[in-house]
N, C-alpha and C positions, 0 to 999 in steps of 0.2 A: 603203427598207423591205425587210426580209427576209420572205419568205413561204414556208412549208413546206406543201406540198399533197400529200395522199394521195388518189388518184383510182382508185376501183374496185379497191382492193387486196385480194387474197386470198393467204394464206400457209398452207401445210400442212406438217406434219411426220409422217412415217411413216404417211401416209394419213389423218391426222386434221387437219381444218380448224381452225386457230386463229383466223384472221381471215378473214371472208368479205365480199367486195364492199364494202369499207369506204372511205368518202370523208369527208375532214375537212380543216381548214386551221388553221394556227397562225401568228401574226404576231409580228414583233419589237416590242419596247417593252411587252411584257406577259408575265405568267406564265400558261401554259396547263396545266391539270391533265388528266392522262389517268386516268380512273377506270374501275372495273369490278371484278367479283369475281375472286378468285384463279383463274388459268387462263384469263382472258378475253383475254389477249394483250397486256397493257400493256407488258411487257418486250420482247416481240417487235416491237411498234410502234416503240419507241425504237430498237431495233437496225436496223429498216428505215430510220428517219430518218437514222441515222448512216451508212448504207451498209454495215453489217456483214452484213446479210442482204439478199437481193433478193426482191421479191415474185414469186409464181408467176404472177399476173396483175395488171394494173393498173400504176400508176406512183407513185413517190415523188419529187417534184421540189422543189428549193430554188431560189427566184428572189430576186434582189436588184435592185430598181428595174427589173424586167422582164427582166433577163439571167439565164439559167439557170446555176447553179453546175455545174461539171464535177467529176469524181472528185477531182482534186487540190485543188479548193476545199474539198470536204468534209473531206478529210484534214487540211488546215491550219486550217480555221475552225470545225470542230465538236468540241466536247469532251463527254465522257460520264463519268458516275459511276454505277456499277451494282454490286450485290452480288457478281456473278460476275466482276468485273474486279479483278485483284490487282496489287499492287506486288511488288517482289522482297524476300523476307523476309530474305535474307542481306546486303542493303545497308542503309546508313543512310538517313535521310530525305533528306539532301542528295544522296547518290549516286543515289537514285531520282529526285529532281527533275532532276538534271543529265542523267540518262539519258533520261527521257521527254520533257523539254523539248527536248533536243538532237536526239533521234532523230526525233520526229514534228513538232515545231513550229519547230525551229531557233531557240530562244529562249535566249540566255545569261542567267545569273543571277549577279549579284555577291554578295559576302558580305553587304553591307548589305541588298540586296533579299531575300536569303534570311532574314535575321533578322527583317525587317519582315513577311515573308510568314508565317513560323512564328508570330509573335506575333498576327498577324491571325486565324489559324485556331485560336488557343488552345493552341499548342504552344510550350514554352519552349526557345529555340534552344540554350542552354548545357546544359540537362538532357538533351537528346537528341542532342547533338553526335556522340557515338561509339556511340550505341545502335542496334543493328540492329532492323529493323522486326519481326522475329520476336518481339521482346520488347515490342512495343507492345500495348496493349489494342485491342480491336476498335474502340472509339470513337476512339482516337488514330489508327488506320489510316484510318478514315473521314475524319478531319480532314486527313490527308496527301493523300487523294484530292482533297479540296476545294482544297487548296493547289496541286496540279498543275493543276487546272482554272482557278483564278484566274490563275496565272502564265502559262498558255498563251495568254491573250488571245483565246480562242475567241469567236466571235460568235453561235454557237448552243450553248446548254447543254441537255443531255439528262440528266435526273436520275431515276434509277430508285429509288424508295423512299428519298429522300434523308435522311429522319429516322430510318431503321432503325438500331438499335444505338447511338444517340446519346442522351445525357441531355438534360434540358430545355435546358440552356445550349447544347448542340451543335445541337439542333433549331432554336433561335432563331437561332443563327449561320447555319445554312444558309438559313433563310427570309430573314434580313436580307441576305445576299449575293445571293440570287436576286432579291430586290426591287431591290437596287442595280444588278444587271446589267440588269434590265428597264428601269429608269429611264435607263440608259446607252444604250438602244436595242438591246440584245441580245434574241434569241429564247430564251425559257426554257420548256422542256417537261418537266414532271415527272409521273412515274407514281406514284400514291399510293392507298392505302386509308384514309389518315388524314383525319379530318374537319377538323382544324385546318389541315392543309396544303391541302386542297381549298378551304377558306374563304379562304385567302390568295391563291388564284389569281384572275386577272381573267376567265378564260374556262375552259371545260372541254370535253373530248372524252370521251364515254362509250362504252365497249366492252361489248357485251352478252355476248360469249362464245358459242362454238359447240360 
């Protein structure tokens, strides 16, 4: 079992406390929603979980069967999708996948795997073969982000407002893949203000904001 633990975490930016003395836990095998009003620190909490930010006080620890993950473990086994994370607009979908999977996860992708992955996230492989991402709609780009996450094989999923800028079919896709990941034993943590996404979760972490 993978266990993500926040213990007495405080995080400040420019003298403003975003998260104060916060403690909570998320477990693999389930979807945990991070809820709270805008500005309460949901996105910050996910970045702390990913190791992209460090807490000013307290600790953020990932354990698997009692063993603590090191920095390299987080780099290889944590995947994140967030509004402020972007792919390269001048590259195609395939070029972006090859870059991110090779650079961070060292995961090769065959042509067959690429076609199956694109179809899985609702993108037509032939239609976007030579299309640069700058010509994608926002929803198509979000689907590409999900494709990178799926192909990475990450054991911890960090999803920041996963349904934003997606139509109904896209939101259902994200929820379905998140549920599948949880059933496969992955840890899924998503930050949301959406009542439907919150209802889909098995557990929740509430941030009050400071």
